[in-house]
C-alpha positions in Angstrom: 16.5 6.7 -8.4 12.9 7.6 -9.4 9.6 5.9 -8.7 9.4 5.1 -12.4 12.4 2.9 -12.2 10.8 0.9 -9.4 7.7 -0.7 -11.1 7.0 -3.2 -8.3 5.8 -0.5 -5.7 2.1 -0.5 -4.9 0.4 2.7 -5.7 0.4 3.9 -2.0 4.0 2.9 -1.6 5.0 4.8 -4.8 3.2 7.9 -3.4 5.2 7.7 -0.2 8.5 7.0 -2.1 7.9 10.1 -4.2 7.5 12.2 -1.0 11.1 11.3 0.0 14.0 13.5 -1.1 16.0 11.7 -3.7 19.1 11.5 -1.7 17.3 10.1 1.3 15.8 7.4 -0.8 19.2 6.4 -2.1 20.6 6.3 1.5 17.7 4.1 2.7 18.3 1.6 -0.1 22.1 1.5 0.4 21.8 1.1 4.2 20.0 -2.2 4.8 21.0 -4.8 7.4 21.6 -8.3 6.1 21.4 -10.9 8.8 23.3 -13.4 6.8 26.2 -11.1 5.8 26.0 -9.4 9.2 26.6 -5.9 7.9 25.0 -3.1 5.9 24.3 -3.8 2.2 22.3 -2.4 -0.7 18.9 -3.8 -1.4 18.3 -5.1 -4.9 15.4 -6.4 -6.9 13.0 -4.9 -4.4 9.3 -4.2 -4.3 7.6 -1.9 -1.9 4.4 -1.8 0.1 2.9 0.2 3.0 2.6 -1.3 6.4 0.9 0.7 9.2 1.6 3.9 7.3 5.3 3.2 6.8 7.1 2.3 3.6 8.5 -1.3 3.5 10.9 -2.1 0.6 11.6 -5.9 0.5 14.2 -7.4 -1.8 17.5 -9.2 -2.0 20.9 -8.5 -0.5 23.4 -7.2 -3.0 26.1 -9.6 -1.8 24.6 -12.9 -0.7 21.2 -12.5 -2.5 19.4 -13.4 0.7 16.1 -11.8 1.7 16.3 -8.3 3.3 13.8 -5.5 4.1 14.1 -1.9 5.3 11.3 -0.2 7.2 11.1 3.5 6.4 9.1 5.3 9.1 7.0 8.0 7.4 5.6 9.8 10.5 
């Protein structure tokens, strides 16, 4: 998955996303905890921002379509 396929990232978030190895990015997106499903899911329809220097993709659970997020620590 490339940054170009994720148009909802802010510019700083896109820059951080590009700094991740491609395989790591895919792993982060497919390993998101859903509180409703109560297990790991894939995040879909997500956008990304930077919070306190870390990357924060926020989107929907691939199974129940509830809200999910994944904090990716960049330090």
